[in-house]
N, C-alpha and C positions, 0 to 999 in steps of 0.2 A: 798689289792686285788681290782682290777678294776671290773667294772660291768661285763665285758666279763669273767673274772675269776670266779666271783660268779655264772654266768649262767652255765659255764662248771662244776663247783663244785656241784651245786644243781642237774644238769642233771646226772652227774656221780653217785652221791649218790642214786638218784631215780632209775636209771637203774639197778645198782647192788643190791639195796635193793629189787626191784621188782622181781629179778630173781628167788627167792625162791618160790614166788607165781606161776610163770609160770612153774617152774619145777613140782610143785604139780599138776597143771592142765594137763600138758602133760603126767604125770604118770597115769592118768585115762585111757589112751588108749594103751600106749606102755611101754616097760620095760626100766630099767635104762641105760643099755648099748647101746641100740638103740637110746635112747634119747640123750645120750652124743655124739654118733656118728653123729647124725643129727645136733646137736648144734654146734659141732666143724666144721662140713662140711659147714654150713652156715657162720660161722665165718671165715673159710679159704677162702671162695669165696669172702667175703668182703676184706680180707687182700690181696688177689691176685690183686684186683682192686687198692688198695692203693699202693702196691709195684710197679705195672706197671706204676702208675702215678708219684710216687716220685723217683723211681729207686734208692733205698738205696744201699750202697756198700755191697757186699757179703764177708763174712769172708773167708780167704784163708787157715788158719791153720786147720789141721785135728782135733786138740784137741778142737777147738771152735765148730766145727760141732758136735763132740761127746757131748760137753757140752750143745748145743742147744737141742739135742735129750734127754738128761737127764732132762733138764728143762721142756721139753714137757711132760715127764712122771710125774715129781714131782709137777709142777705148773699147769698142765692142766688135763691130762688123769686121773691120780689117784685121785686127790681131787674132780674132777667133778663127777667121778663114785661113790666115797664114799658118797658125799653129796646127789646125786640123789638117790642112793640106800637107804640111811638113811631116806630120806623124804617119803619113802613108809610107815614108821612106826611112824613118828613124824610130828608135825605141821610145816608149813613153817616158822612161826615166831620164833620157837625154833631153827630151823636150822640157821636162819639169825643171831640170838644172839650168838650162839656157833661159827659161822664162824667169827663173829666180834672180837673174842678173838685171831685171828691170830697174831697180833703184840706182844702179850704176849709170845707166843711160839717162835716167831722170836727172841725176846730178849734173851731168854734162850739159843737157839742154837747159836746165834751170840756171846754170852758171851764166849763160848768155842772155837770159830773158828775165830773171828775177834778181832784184838787187840784194835780197837777203839770203840767197842760196849760192854762195860763191865756193869755188874749189880752193881749198887750202892745201898746204903741203901734205898733211896727213891723209886728207881725202884723196889726193892724187896718188898716194901710195896704195890706198884701198882700191882705187880704180885700176891701177896697173895689175894688182894681184887678182882682182876679179876678172879682168879681161884675159889674163894668162890662163885662167880656168876655161874660158870660152875657147881660146886658141887650142888648148890641150884637147878639148872634146872634138872640135872640128877637125883638128889635125890627125886624129886617129884613123880617119877615113880617106885622107888625102893620099893619092898615089896608089891606092888599092884598087885592083881591077874589079869593076862592077859596083864600086861604092860611090860613084859620082853623084847619083841621085841622093844618097845619104848626106853628102856635103850640101847639096842644094836644099834638102829638107831642113838641115840645121840652120842654114843661112835664112831660111824663111821664118823660123822661130825667132832668130835674133832680130830680124826686121820687125816681127810682131812686138817684141819688147820695146823697140824704138817707138813704135806706134803707141803702145801703152804709155810710155814715158811722155810722149808729146801730148797725149790726151790729159794726163795727170797735171802737167805743168799748165796747159791751157785752162783746165778747170780751176786750178788754184788762182790763176791770174784774172780770169774773166767771169767765173760763175759763182763767186762767193756769196751772192745774195739769193741763190736758188736753193730751195728746200732739199736736204740730202735724201729725202724720200722721193720727191717728184723728179729729181735729176735722173736717177737710173731708170725710172719709169719712162720718161720721155725719150731718153737715149736708146733704151731697149726697143721702143716702137720704131724709131728710125732705123736702127741696125737690123731689125728683123725684116723690115721692108726691103732694105738694100740686099740682104742675103737672098731673099726669095726672087728678087729681080735678076740675080746672077745665075739662078738655077737653070732656066730654059736654055740659054745660049752656051753654058759652060759645063753642065752636068751630063754625063753619059751613063752613069750607073743608075739602077732603079731608085726612084725618089721615095716611094712609100715603103717603109719597113714591114716585114712579115714575121720577124722573129720577136718573141717576147723579151729576150735579153737585150735586143737593140732598143726596144721601147723603154726598158728599164734604164738603159744607159742614157737615153735622151731625156727622160724625166729627171734622172739624177742630175745631169748637167744643167738642165733648165731650172728646175724647182729648187734644188739644193745648191748647185755650183754657181748659179747666177742670182736667183731671187733671195734665198735664205742667206747666202754668203754676203751679199751686199748689206742686208739688215744687220747681220752679226758684226760686220766690219764697222759700219757707222755707229752701232751701239758701243763697240769697243773704243772708238774715237771719243765718244762723249764720256765714257766711263774712266778710261785710263790715259787718254790723250793720243794724238796722232803718231807721235814718235814710238811709243810702246806698242801701239796697234800695228805699226809697220813691221815690227819684229816677226810677224807671221811669215814674212818673206824667207826667214831661215828654216822654217818648218816645211814649206812646200817642196823644195827639192828632195829632202830626206824622205818624206812620205811618198813622193812620186817614184823615186828609185827603188825603195823597199817593195812597194806594191807591184812595180813592173817586174822585178826579179822573182818575187814569190808567185804571183798569179799569171803572169804572161811569159815567164821563163826567159826573160831578157838577159843578155850577157852582162856579167859584172866583172870588169877588168880594172886595171890600175888607172887607165885613162878616165873612166867614169868616177872612180873614187877620188882621184886627185883633182879632177875638174870640179866635182861637187864641193870638196873642201876649200878649194881656192875661191870659188864663187861666193860661198858662204862667208869665208874670211874677208874677202873684199867688201862685201855688203856690210859686214859687221864694223869694219874699220871706218867705212864711209859714214855710218850712222852713229858710231860710238863717240862718247865724249872723251874716251881714253886717247891720249896723245902719246906718240912715240917719244922715247927719252930725249932724242936729239931735237925734237920739235916742241918740247914742253915750254921752253922759255918764251917763245914768241910764235904766235899763230897768225900768219898773214895770208892774204889772197895769193894765189899762185902767180899771177902776173906781176905782183909786187916783189916776189922773191926772185924773179928772173933778171 
């Protein structure tokens, strides 16, 4: 990786890792659906400028447009709402760690839908370790009086990662011919429309923010956390490859936990530290070419080993 690549990598990890803190800040004034609507709106404004400047080709097939709409639901609208709604009841650092487990769910879904993404024995070990981290985080609130909503909030974030993973697998399988610039633009437009349609029947808190800090949070989430982050991510894919670019997944939980503890005074206990380490370790094993000693001789799909 060149210096330019490292700068983009660190910037992307910091932007995405800080998003959970800014969500928590914005939730102090507005509800989750309006927050997502504003976030996607800011992101869409940024992408309009990018599309106008770069003029990427538009897809012509109807199935591709339907696919972009589906990705807008699976990869943006639904997970953004679930994470934002869940953060009403859990710490931002916990949400960042749970979101970091997305590659684990991607592997499980890809195993059943993509012929070249199978679960091997070593990847199964990584999955078990990563899921153990999720169980450790969710389990710290089980059985505690008054912590029932915290468990529900964590499960909402986990469901969001499943939605992210589903959108990622669908994109790889069905939208390979769509420009990487036009794809987030079209998906953002659909997702923003869906978010605002949900506001009138579901939102009870004020929709229009009045605090400058709230507007700063929304602008950060939209312009940086959505628009700029997508540009950085796709630039890294072209520069260093998809595998190395996906390593940013390891940075996000660490940044999210640190910012939550420092700026939001969130609790730091052994559950959070242990869960973070297990999730990162699981994702690393799943994506790493390193093979455990007893699996080095022969690497076979999981079902063949049973």
